[in-house]
DRENPA-3360 file (N, C-alpha, C; in nm, 2 decimals, always signed):
BEGIN
1 = XXXXXXXX = +0.79/-1.73/+0.13/+0.72/-1.67/+0.24/+0.61/-1.77/+0.28 ~ +0.59/-1.79/+0.41/+0.49/-1.89/+0.45/+0.37/-1.83/+0.51 ~ +0.33/-1.71/+0.47/+0.21/-1.65/+0.52/+0.09/-1.72/+0.47 ~ +0.00/-1.76/+0.56/-0.12/-1.83/+0.53/-0.24/-1.74/+0.55 ~ -0.32/-1.73/+0.44/-0.44/-1.65/+0.45/-0.56/-1.74/+0.41 ~ -0.68/-1.70/+0.45/-0.80/-1.77/+0.42/-0.91/-1.68/+0.38 ~ -1.02/-1.73/+0.33/-1.14/-1.65/+0.29/-1.11/-1.54/+0.20 ~ -1.17/-1.42/+0.23/-1.16/-1.31/+0.14/-1.01/-1.25/+0.15;
9 = XXXXXXXX = -0.95/-1.28/+0.26/-0.81/-1.23/+0.27/-0.72/-1.31/+0.17 ~ -0.75/-1.44/+0.16/-0.68/-1.52/+0.06/-0.71/-1.47/-0.08 ~ -0.84/-1.44/-0.11/-0.88/-1.39/-0.24/-0.81/-1.26/-0.27 ~ -0.80/-1.17/-0.18/-0.72/-1.05/-0.20/-0.58/-1.08/-0.23 ~ -0.52/-1.17/-0.16/-0.38/-1.21/-0.18/-0.36/-1.26/-0.32 ~ -0.45/-1.35/-0.36/-0.44/-1.41/-0.50/-0.46/-1.30/-0.60 ~ -0.56/-1.21/-0.58/-0.58/-1.10/-0.68/-0.45/-1.01/-0.69 ~ -0.39/-0.98/-0.58/-0.26/-0.91/-0.58/-0.16/-0.98/-0.66;
17 = XXXXXXXX = -0.15/-1.11/-0.64/-0.05/-1.19/-0.71/-0.07/-1.18/-0.86 ~ -0.20/-1.19/-0.90/-0.24/-1.18/-1.04/-0.21/-1.04/-1.10 ~ -0.24/-0.94/-1.03/-0.21/-0.80/-1.08/-0.06/-0.78/-1.09 ~ +0.01/-0.83/-1.00/+0.16/-0.82/-1.00/+0.22/-0.89/-1.12 ~ +0.17/-1.02/-1.14/+0.22/-1.09/-1.26/+0.18/-1.03/-1.39 ~ +0.06/-0.98/-1.40/+0.02/-0.91/-1.52/+0.11/-0.79/-1.55 ~ +0.13/-0.71/-1.45/+0.21/-0.59/-1.47/+0.36/-0.63/-1.50 ~ +0.41/-0.72/-1.43/+0.55/-0.76/-1.45/+0.58/-0.81/-1.60;
25 = XXXXXXXX = +0.47/-0.87/-1.66/+0.48/-0.93/-1.79/+0.42/-0.84/-1.90 ~ +0.38/-0.72/-1.86/+0.31/-0.63/-1.95/+0.19/-0.69/-2.02 ~ +0.11/-0.76/-1.94/-0.01/-0.83/-2.00/-0.13/-0.79/-1.92 ~ -0.25/-0.81/-1.98/-0.37/-0.79/-1.91/-0.39/-0.91/-1.81 ~ -0.47/-0.89/-1.71/-0.50/-1.00/-1.61/-0.57/-1.11/-1.69 ~ -0.66/-1.08/-1.78/-0.73/-1.18/-1.85/-0.63/-1.27/-1.93 ~ -0.53/-1.22/-1.99/-0.43/-1.29/-2.06/-0.35/-1.38/-1.96 ~ -0.32/-1.33/-1.84/-0.25/-1.41/-1.74/-0.34/-1.53/-1.70;
33 = XXXXXXXX = -0.47/-1.50/-1.68/-0.56/-1.61/-1.64/-0.57/-1.72/-1.75 ~ -0.56/-1.67/-1.87/-0.57/-1.77/-1.99/-0.45/-1.86/-2.00 ~ -0.34/-1.81/-1.94/-0.21/-1.89/-1.95/-0.18/-1.95/-1.82 ~ -0.05/-1.96/-1.80/+0.00/-2.01/-1.67/+0.03/-1.90/-1.57 ~ -0.01/-1.92/-1.45/+0.01/-1.82/-1.35/+0.04/-1.89/-1.22 ~ +0.11/-1.82/-1.13/+0.15/-1.88/-1.00/+0.07/-1.81/-0.89 ~ +0.03/-1.89/-0.79/-0.04/-1.85/-0.67/+0.03/-1.92/-0.55 ~ +0.05/-1.84/-0.45/+0.12/-1.90/-0.33/+0.03/-2.01/-0.27;
41 = XXXXXXXX = -0.11/-1.99/-0.28/-0.21/-2.08/-0.23/-0.32/-2.09/-0.34 ~ -0.36/-2.20/-0.37/-0.47/-2.21/-0.47/-0.58/-2.31/-0.42 ~ -0.68/-2.34/-0.50/-0.70/-2.29/-0.63/-0.75/-2.14/-0.63 ~ -0.76/-2.08/-0.75/-0.80/-1.94/-0.76/-0.95/-1.93/-0.71 ~ -0.96/-1.83/-0.62/-1.09/-1.80/-0.57/-1.17/-1.71/-0.67 ~ -1.30/-1.73/-0.68/-1.39/-1.65/-0.77/-1.38/-1.50/-0.73 ~ -1.37/-1.47/-0.60/-1.36/-1.33/-0.56/-1.23/-1.27/-0.60 ~ -1.13/-1.35/-0.60/-0.99/-1.30/-0.64/-1.00/-1.27/-0.79;
49 = XXXXXXXX = -1.06/-1.35/-0.87/-1.08/-1.33/-1.01/-1.15/-1.20/-1.04 ~ -1.26/-1.18/-0.96/-1.34/-1.06/-0.98/-1.26/-0.94/-0.95 ~ -1.19/-0.94/-0.84/-1.11/-0.82/-0.80/-1.00/-0.79/-0.90 ~ -0.92/-0.90/-0.94/-0.81/-0.88/-1.03/-0.86/-0.83/-1.17 ~ -0.96/-0.89/-1.22/-1.01/-0.84/-1.35/-1.07/-0.70/-1.34 ~ -1.14/-0.67/-1.24/-1.20/-0.54/-1.22/-1.09/-0.43/-1.20 ~ -0.99/-0.46/-1.12/-0.89/-0.36/-1.10/-0.81/-0.34/-1.22 ~ -0.79/-0.44/-1.30/-0.71/-0.43/-1.42/-0.79/-0.35/-1.53;
57 = XXXXXXXX = -0.92/-0.37/-1.53/-1.01/-0.30/-1.63/-1.02/-0.15/-1.59 ~ -1.01/-0.12/-1.47/-1.03/+0.02/-1.42/-0.89/+0.09/-1.39 ~ -0.78/+0.02/-1.43/-0.65/+0.07/-1.39/-0.63/+0.22/-1.42 ~ -0.66/+0.27/-1.54/-0.63/+0.42/-1.56/-0.70/+0.51/-1.46 ~ -0.83/+0.48/-1.42/-0.90/+0.56/-1.32/-0.84/+0.54/-1.19 ~ -0.81/+0.41/-1.15/-0.75/+0.38/-1.02/-0.61/+0.45/-1.01 ~ -0.53/+0.45/-1.11/-0.40/+0.51/-1.11/-0.42/+0.67/-1.09 ~ -0.52/+0.72/-1.16/-0.54/+0.87/-1.14/-0.58/+0.90/-1.00;
65 = XXXXXXXX = -0.66/+0.82/-0.93/-0.69/+0.84/-0.79/-0.56/+0.83/-0.71 ~ -0.49/+0.73/-0.73/-0.36/+0.71/-0.65/-0.27/+0.83/-0.67 ~ -0.25/+0.87/-0.80/-0.16/+0.98/-0.83/-0.20/+1.11/-0.76 ~ -0.33/+1.13/-0.75/-0.37/+1.26/-0.69/-0.37/+1.25/-0.54 ~ -0.36/+1.13/-0.48/-0.36/+1.12/-0.33/-0.22/+1.10/-0.28 ~ -0.13/+1.07/-0.37/+0.01/+1.04/-0.32/+0.10/+1.16/-0.34 ~ +0.14/+1.21/-0.23/+0.23/+1.33/-0.23/+0.37/+1.29/-0.25 ~ +0.43/+1.34/-0.36/+0.57/+1.31/-0.39/+0.60/+1.18/-0.45;
73 = XXXXXXXX = +0.50/+1.10/-0.48/+0.53/+0.97/-0.55/+0.44/+0.95/-0.66 ~ +0.49/+0.94/-0.78/+0.41/+0.91/-0.90/+0.38/+0.76/-0.89 ~ +0.28/+0.71/-0.95/+0.24/+0.57/-0.95/+0.36/+0.49/-1.01 ~ +0.43/+0.54/-1.11/+0.54/+0.46/-1.17/+0.65/+0.44/-1.08 ~ +0.67/+0.54/-0.98/+0.79/+0.53/-0.89/+0.76/+0.44/-0.77 ~ +0.63/+0.41/-0.75/+0.60/+0.33/-0.63/+0.65/+0.19/-0.64 ~ +0.67/+0.13/-0.53/+0.70/-0.02/-0.52/+0.58/-0.09/-0.59 ~ +0.62/-0.19/-0.66/+0.51/-0.26/-0.74/+0.41/-0.33/-0.66;
81 = XXXXXXXX = +0.45/-0.38/-0.54/+0.35/-0.44/-0.45/+0.25/-0.33/-0.40 ~ +0.31/-0.22/-0.36/+0.22/-0.11/-0.31/+0.12/-0.06/-0.41 ~ +0.18/-0.04/-0.53/+0.10/+0.01/-0.64/-0.02/-0.08/-0.68 ~ +0.01/-0.21/-0.68/-0.10/-0.31/-0.72/-0.19/-0.33/-0.60 ~ -0.14/-0.32/-0.48/-0.23/-0.33/-0.36/-0.32/-0.21/-0.36 ~ -0.27/-0.10/-0.39/-0.36/+0.02/-0.39/-0.47/+0.01/-0.50 ~ -0.43/-0.04/-0.61/-0.53/-0.06/-0.72/-0.64/-0.16/-0.68 ~ -0.60/-0.26/-0.62/-0.69/-0.37/-0.57/-0.78/-0.31/-0.46;
89 = XXXXXXXX = -0.73/-0.24/-0.37/-0.81/-0.19/-0.26/-0.91/-0.08/-0.31 ~ -0.86/+0.01/-0.39/-0.94/+0.11/-0.45/-1.06/+0.05/-0.53 ~ -1.02/-0.05/-0.61/-1.13/-0.11/-0.69/-1.24/-0.17/-0.59 ~ -1.20/-0.23/-0.49/-1.29/-0.29/-0.39/-1.37/-0.18/-0.32 ~ -1.30/-0.07/-0.28/-1.37/+0.04/-0.21/-1.47/+0.10/-0.30 ~ -1.45/+0.12/-0.43/-1.53/+0.19/-0.52/-1.64/+0.10/-0.58 ~ -1.62/-0.03/-0.59/-1.71/-0.11/-0.67/-1.77/-0.23/-0.60 ~ -1.73/-0.26/-0.48/-1.78/-0.38/-0.41/-1.86/-0.33/-0.29;
97 = XXXXXXXX = -1.99/-0.31/-0.31/-2.08/-0.26/-0.20/-2.09/-0.35/-0.08 ~ -2.07/-0.48/-0.10/-2.10/-0.57/+0.02/-1.98/-0.57/+0.12 ~ -1.87/-0.51/+0.09/-1.76/-0.50/+0.18/-1.74/-0.36/+0.23 ~ -1.74/-0.35/+0.36/-1.72/-0.21/+0.42/-1.58/-0.16/+0.39 ~ -1.57/-0.03/+0.36/-1.44/+0.03/+0.33/-1.34/+0.01/+0.43 ~ -1.38/+0.02/+0.56/-1.28/+0.00/+0.67/-1.22/-0.15/+0.67 ~ -1.30/-0.24/+0.63/-1.26/-0.38/+0.62/-1.15/-0.39/+0.50 ~ -1.18/-0.33/+0.39/-1.09/-0.33/+0.28/-0.96/-0.27/+0.32;
105 = XXXXXXXX = -0.96/-0.16/+0.38/-0.84/-0.09/+0.42/-0.76/-0.18/+0.52 ~ -0.83/-0.23/+0.62/-0.76/-0.32/+0.72/-0.69/-0.44/+0.65 ~ -0.77/-0.50/+0.57/-0.72/-0.62/+0.50/-0.59/-0.59/+0.41 ~ -0.60/-0.47/+0.34/-0.49/-0.44/+0.25/-0.37/-0.39/+0.33 ~ -0.39/-0.33/+0.44/-0.28/-0.30/+0.53/-0.21/-0.42/+0.57 ~ -0.28/-0.53/+0.61/-0.22/-0.65/+0.65/-0.15/-0.72/+0.53 ~ -0.20/-0.71/+0.41/-0.13/-0.76/+0.29/+0.00/-0.68/+0.27 ~ -0.01/-0.55/+0.29/+0.11/-0.47/+0.27/+0.22/-0.51/+0.37;
113 = XXXXXXXX = +0.18/-0.55/+0.49/+0.28/-0.59/+0.59/+0.34/-0.73/+0.55 ~ +0.25/-0.81/+0.49/+0.30/-0.95/+0.45/+0.39/-0.94/+0.33 ~ +0.35/-0.86/+0.23/+0.42/-0.86/+0.10/+0.51/-0.74/+0.07 ~ +0.49/-0.63/+0.13/+0.55/-0.51/+0.10/+0.68/-0.48/+0.18 ~ +0.72/-0.36/+0.18/+0.84/-0.32/+0.25/+0.80/-0.27/+0.39 ~ +0.90/-0.23/+0.47/+0.87/-0.19/+0.61/+0.78/-0.07/+0.61 ~ +0.78/+0.02/+0.51/+0.70/+0.14/+0.50/+0.57/+0.11/+0.43 ~ +0.55/+0.00/+0.37/+0.43/-0.02/+0.28/+0.30/-0.01/+0.36;
121 = XXXXXXXX = +0.29/-0.06/+0.48/+0.16/-0.06/+0.55/+0.12/+0.08/+0.58 ~ +0.21/+0.17/+0.62/+0.18/+0.31/+0.66/+0.14/+0.38/+0.53 ~ +0.22/+0.36/+0.42/+0.19/+0.43/+0.29/+0.05/+0.39/+0.24 ~ +0.02/+0.26/+0.23/-0.11/+0.22/+0.18/-0.22/+0.27/+0.27 ~ -0.20/+0.26/+0.40/-0.31/+0.31/+0.49/-0.33/+0.46/+0.48 ~ -0.23/+0.53/+0.46/-0.24/+0.68/+0.44/-0.32/+0.71/+0.31 ~ -0.29/+0.66/+0.20/-0.36/+0.69/+0.08/-0.50/+0.64/+0.08 ~ -0.52/+0.51/+0.13/-0.66/+0.46/+0.14/-0.74/+0.54/+0.24;
129 = XXXXXXXX = -0.68/+0.58/+0.34/-0.75/+0.66/+0.44/-0.80/+0.80/+0.39 ~ -0.71/+0.86/+0.31/-0.75/+0.99/+0.24/-0.87/+0.97/+0.14 ~ -0.86/+0.86/+0.07/-0.97/+0.83/-0.03/-1.10/+0.80/+0.05 ~ -1.09/+0.72/+0.16/-1.21/+0.69/+0.24/-1.27/+0.82/+0.30 ~ -1.19/+0.91/+0.34/-1.24/+1.04/+0.39/-1.32/+1.11/+0.28 ~ -1.27/+1.11/+0.16/-1.33/+1.18/+0.05/-1.47/+1.11/+0.02 ~ -1.46/+0.97/+0.02/-1.59/+0.90/-0.01/-1.69/+0.93/+0.10 ~ -1.65/+0.93/+0.22/-1.74/+0.96/+0.33/-1.81/+1.10/+0.32;
137 = XXXXXXXX = -1.73/+1.19/+0.26/-1.78/+1.33/+0.23/-1.87/+1.34/+0.11 ~ -1.88/+1.22/+0.04/-1.97/+1.22/-0.08/-1.90/+1.26/-0.21 ~ -1.77/+1.26/-0.21/-1.69/+1.30/-0.33/-1.69/+1.19/-0.43 ~ -1.69/+1.23/-0.56/-1.67/+1.14/-0.67/-1.52/+1.14/-0.69 ~ -1.45/+1.05/-0.63/-1.30/+1.05/-0.63/-1.25/+1.02/-0.77 ~ -1.32/+0.94/-0.85/-1.27/+0.91/-0.98/-1.28/+1.04/-1.07 ~ -1.39/+1.10/-1.07/-1.41/+1.22/-1.15/-1.32/+1.33/-1.11 ~ -1.30/+1.35/-0.98/-1.20/+1.45/-0.93/-1.06/+1.42/-0.98;
145 = XXXXXXXX = -1.02/+1.29/-0.97/-0.89/+1.25/-1.01/-0.87/+1.27/-1.16 ~ -0.97/+1.24/-1.24/-0.96/+1.26/-1.38/-0.94/+1.41/-1.42 ~ -1.01/+1.49/-1.35/-1.00/+1.64/-1.37/-0.86/+1.69/-1.33 ~ -0.81/+1.64/-1.22/-0.68/+1.69/-1.18/-0.57/+1.64/-1.27 ~ -0.58/+1.52/-1.32/-0.48/+1.46/-1.41/-0.49/+1.54/-1.54 ~ -0.61/+1.56/-1.59/-0.63/+1.64/-1.72/-0.57/+1.78/-1.71 ~ -0.60/+1.85/-1.60/-0.55/+1.98/-1.58/-0.40/+1.99/-1.57 ~ -0.34/+1.89/-1.50/-0.19/+1.88/-1.49/-0.13/+1.85/-1.62;
153 = XXXXXXXX = -0.19/+1.78/-1.71/-0.14/+1.75/-1.84/-0.14/+1.87/-1.93 ~ -0.23/+1.97/-1.90/-0.24/+2.09/-1.98/-0.14/+2.19/-1.94 ~ -0.09/+2.18/-1.81/+0.01/+2.28/-1.77/+0.14/+2.26/-1.84 ~ +0.21/+2.37/-1.87/+0.34/+2.36/-1.93/+0.44/+2.30/-1.83 ~ +0.54/+2.22/-1.88/+0.64/+2.17/-1.79/+0.73/+2.28/-1.74 ~ +0.80/+2.26/-1.63/+0.89/+2.36/-1.58/+1.00/+2.39/-1.69 ~ +1.02/+2.52/-1.70/+1.12/+2.56/-1.80/+1.06/+2.59/-1.94 ~ +0.93/+2.55/-1.96/+0.87/+2.57/-2.09/+0.79/+2.71/-2.08;
161 = XX = +0.78/+2.77/-2.19/+0.70/+2.89/-2.20/+0.55/+2.86/-2.20 ~ +0.47/+2.94/-2.13/+0.33/+2.91/-2.13/+0.27/+2.96/-2.26;
% end
């Protein structure tokens, strides 16, 4: 693919590539960075490093947020690009104050168009939009997601006696 990105868009693209490689090899991003890794454009941007390491460190919470906002799709069933792009965007939305949430969403939708499937950009935009609405309303999306995941884990599975 000959998609060319620059600035923070390039950094997000690099972070996505690092997250994808870490997941594909069942390794932490820090381990990937300590070894050999591939980037479509280099060298590695400091912002890309910050996003990839942060998203990897917060992955359980980010996955809980994704899981509670995604209707009909578990995180494990999602396309790997979409899943890692959502982690990256959510990390930036929740932890990087100097970037407007709308900018993060727009940028990640563009990355979804570049790297994902035909449905990726709409899927990513929908989930991130729902989270942005909750954040605008003052919700603690991480705490709410943790609660929902915990209560779902306590419910008996279908066919089991309560």
